[in-house]
N, C-alpha and C positions, 0 to 999 in steps of 0.2 A: 182428735177432732175431725169430724166429717167435713169434707169440702165438696160441695155439689154445685155444678153449674147447669142451668137449664137453658138450652138454645131453642127458642120458639121459632115459628115459621120465619125462614130467612130467604135470601136470594141465592144466587148460584154458588156462593162460597160456603154454605152451611155444612155440607158433607165434608169438604176438605178441611175445614177448621176443626171439626170434631175429630177427624183422623189425626190431624197434626197434634192436637192436645193429648190424645190418648197415647200417641207414640212417645211423648216426652214427659208427660205429667200423669203417670198412672195412679197417683194418690188422689186425683180429682175424679169424682163420679160425674158422668155425663148423662143428663136427661135431655131428650130431644122430642120435639113435637112438631106437627105440621098440619096445615089445613087439608092437605091431600094425602092419600096413601103413598107417600114417597118412600118406598121401602129401601131404596139405595141410600137414603139419608138416615132413616130411622134405625136400620140394621146396624149402624156404626155406634149407636149409643148403648149405654148400660141399661137404660130404661126408656121406653118410647111410648108416645101417645098420639092419637089423632085429636086435634083440638075441636071444640064444639063448633058447629056451623054458625056463622053470623051473617046477618043481612048487611054486610059492610061493616067496616071498623070505624065509621065516622062517629064523632062524639055525640052526634044527634041520633044514633041508631036506637032501635027499639030497646027500651030499658030492660025488658026481660032477657034479651040476648046479652046485654052487657052484664047483667047479674049472673047469667049462666057461665060466661067466661071467667068472671072473677071468682065464682065458687069453684070452678074447675081448677083455676090456678092455685087457690088457697089449699085445696086438697092435695095437689101434687107437691106443693112446697112442704106441707106437713108430713106427707108420707115419706119423702126422700130427704128431708131436712135440707132443702135447697137453700144455698146462701146467696146465689147470684142468679138473676134472670136476665138473659140477653135476648133482645128482640131485633129482628132484622128487617121486618116489614111492618107497615101500619103503626110505626113508632109513635106518631102523635096521639093515637088512641091510648096507648099504654102510658105515655107521658101525662095525659090528662087524668090518669088514675094513679099517679105515682104515690101520693100520700097513703092511699088505701093499700097498695101493694107493698110498700116499704113498712107499713105497720105490722106486717107479718114477720119482720126481722130479716128481710132480704135486701140486697142491693139491686136496684133496677138499672139496667144499662140500655138506654135508648139512642145514644149518640149525642144527647144534649140535655140540658136542664132548663125546662121551660119551653113554651110553644113558640116564642119569638124566633129562636134559631131555626126551627123547622120551617116557619113561614118564609124566612130569607133563603134557606137552602133549597126549598121546594120550587121556587120560582126563579128562573135564570135572570129575568129582568131585575127582580128585587135584589138578587145576589150581586149583580153588577153595580146597581145603584149604591148598595151598602158598602161594598169594598172600595168604590170610588170615593165615597164620603170619608172613608177611613184613611185615604191616601195610599192605598195599595194598588199596584198596577193590575188592571183587570181588562179583559177584552171589551171594547166599546160595544154596547148592546142597545138595539132599538126594538120596541115592542109593537106588534100589530095585533089589534083585537078584532079586526074585521078585514074582509077582503079589500074594501076600499082603502083602508090604512096600509095594507100590504102593497097594493098597486102604487100608492103614493110614494112609499119608501123606495120601491124599485125604480120609479120614474126619476126621482131626484138624485139617485146615486150618491148617498151620503158619505160613502167611503172613497169617492173618486174613482180612479181607474183600478183600484185594488179589487181582486176577486172577493166575493162575499159568500156567506153561507146562511142557512136557515134551519131552525129546528123548533120543536114545540117548547113553549115556555116551561112546561112541566113534562117530565118523562125520564126514563132510564134506558140504559143499554144503547144510547145513541139512536133510538128509534125515531124516525122522521127527519133525520139529519140529511141535508143535501148541500153539496158544494156547488154554488151557482157560477157557471163558467160559460162565457159566450163562445168558447171554442168547443164545447162539449157536443157530442152526438149521441144518438140513442144507444149506441153500443157501449157507452161509458156507464151504463146503469150499475154495473157491479162495483164500480169505484165510487158510487154515490155522487157522481157529477152529473149535472143536468143544465141545459140551457135555460136562462131565466124566463124566456118567452114560453118555453114548453111547460115550465113549472106553473106559471101564471095561467096558462090555458087549462091545465089540469085543475087548478084551484077554482077557476071560473066554472068548469063543468061540474065539479062537486057542488058548488053553490047553486047552480041551476037545478040540480037533482035534489036539492033540499037538505044537503048535509050541513050540519052546524059547523061553523068555522071555529076552530080552537086557537087560542092565543099562540102566536108564533114570535120568535125573536130572530132578528137579523143582525149579523155582526160581520166584521171583516174576516176573511179567511186567512189565518196565519199559517204560512208554509213551513214553519220550523218544527222542531222536535216537540212531541207531547210527552209529558211526564205524569205519572200517577204515584202519589205518596200515601201510603197507609200509615196511620198515626195512632199510637196508644196515648190517650190524653185523659187527664183527670180534672174535670171542672175547669178547663181552660189552661191547665198546666201540662205541657207536653212531657211525656215520660220517655218515649223513644219513637223512632220512625224509620221506615225503609222506603226509598223511592225506586221507581222503575222508569227508565228512559227508553222510549219506544222509537226505534229506528227501523222502519219497514217491518219485517216479520221478526226481528230480533229485539229482545229487551235486555237492558243493562241495569244492574242494581247500583244504587247510589245511597250514600249516607251523609252527603254534604253538597254544597253548591248553592248558587244564587236561587235557582228555581226551588230547590229543596227547602231553603230557608223561607222563601216566600210562602210556600204551602203551610209551613209551621206557623207563621205569623197569621195566616188566614184562620187556621183552626183555633189559635189562641184568642184572636179578636172576637170570634163568634162564641167563645166560651164552651167549646164542644166537650163531650164527655163520653169516653168509651173507646171504641175501635172505629175510626172514621177514615175517610179518604178525600184527598184534595187533588184536583187535576190542574195542570198548567200547560201552556203551549208557547213556544218561542215564535217571535216574528222573524222576518227575513234577516235581521241583524243579530239574531241570537238572544234577544231580550225576552225574558219570560213574562207571561201575563197569566193571571188567574183565569181559569176557564169555568170551573164549577166545583162544588163540594158535595159529598154524599155523607149523610150521617149514619153510615154503615160501612162495613168492610167492603173492599172492592172484590170483584169476581176473581181477580188474580192474586189475592193476598198471600196464598200459600206458595206462589212462585218464589217468595222470599226464602224458602227452604234452601234453594240453591246458593244463597249468599251466606249460608250457615247460621242464619237467624230465623228462628221459628216464632214469628210475631204472635200467632194464635196461642202458642204455649206460654209465651211471656205475658200475654194478656191474662190468661187463666191464672198464672202464678201471682200476678199483681192484684187482681180483683178478689182473690181468695185470701190474700195476705201472706202467701207463702214467701214471696219476695218483695222487697221494697223497691222504690224507684231507683235508689242508688245501686241495688243489686242488678237490676235490669240494665241500667246504663253501663255498668262495668262489664257485664256479659256481652253486650253488643259491641262495645269498644274492643274487647278481646277477640270476639269471634267473627265479626263481619268480614266478608271476603268479596271483593268485586267479582262479578261473574256475569255471563250473558247466557240467555236461554232462547229457545224458539218453541212456540206453542205448536203442538201437533194434534192431529185428529185421532181419536180413539173411540172405542165403545165400552160400555160398562155392563157386564151381565147383571141383571136384576135378580135378587133373591125372590123365590116364589112364596116364601113365608118368613115370618119372624119367629125365631125359636124362643122358647121359654114363656112362662106365664107372666113374666115381668112386663111384657108388651101390652097386656090387657088394660083397658081403662079401669079406673078405680071403682066406678059404679055405673049402673045403667042410666042414672040420672044426669051424668055429665060426660063430656067427651063423646067420641064416636067409637063404636066397637071396631077393632081392627079385624078385617077379614082374614081367614086362614090363608087364602090365596087371592090373587088378583088377576083381572083380565088385562092382558098386555095392551089391548086397544084403549083402555081407560086411563093409562098412564102416559102423560105427556112430559 
């Protein structure tokens, strides 16, 4: 029986996941695709494609573009007998077409089943409200939808003397995050610390220049340890998970603990499905609070290889039916090894071309033709 998994456009972990699966599960064929000519990702797969260009992945996008994507997907599934499709970006679009995609005989993995979970996870205020309603400890969160609301929050100091922080209500990679600290000076920019008065002055200047204010969330700054837990979960039932405890530049792997259990409860409560990530942070007393959840693998999911657990490979074995949940749990119990790692900087030589005809699109009517070579200046 052929086992083929298709990894469509993902975030920073797409390449590492493909490599991790191929290293341990050679019987699984890997198909990869991307919206951009990301050769360093596509070269790792057995078959690679550039996805058709879309004017956004919103459910309200041009119907012709949607049809083009679905036709492309159907042909790739048929050609390679794909059994599982994993999407890492634009998941609500694919979730909205789940019935069509799964009618082809494949399993679609988006991170959840149904749009409700995406709406909660996508907005940090909605996430905080939902977790609080479920009785799970979550970082207190206030939303500002305008500059006036933001100024009001700053003025009334809702968290007392505690430092607080701000970030966009929607976003990834911690973009837009600032630790608001009255002792901060301009030279603290690299640590993402800024004086509240300076932040407000910059926000007012943006407003005067006509920049549209995007919804921000304000919350107390928790000084404790941050954890990131990557979870394999099947429609709300946790299969296994590995946590990373972040202490300065060093990360420690965990397979138990109060914060670890809290992350699993969060994923279960949301009924998540696939390979997802939940983040927590401790307060000054070491009490963990939910920070946010991502309905996708974390960028550091393959760090878990140092703990002797290859989560990506376990995910591949599970979704293709090669291993059962019990098989995976027994494997992790036997193999997990506490370890600590430090992330280092490196560079990756990019291939100048993709070998073999397998990388060509199926027809001129779908997909984008893969160029024989690429201009380094066009690759970001």
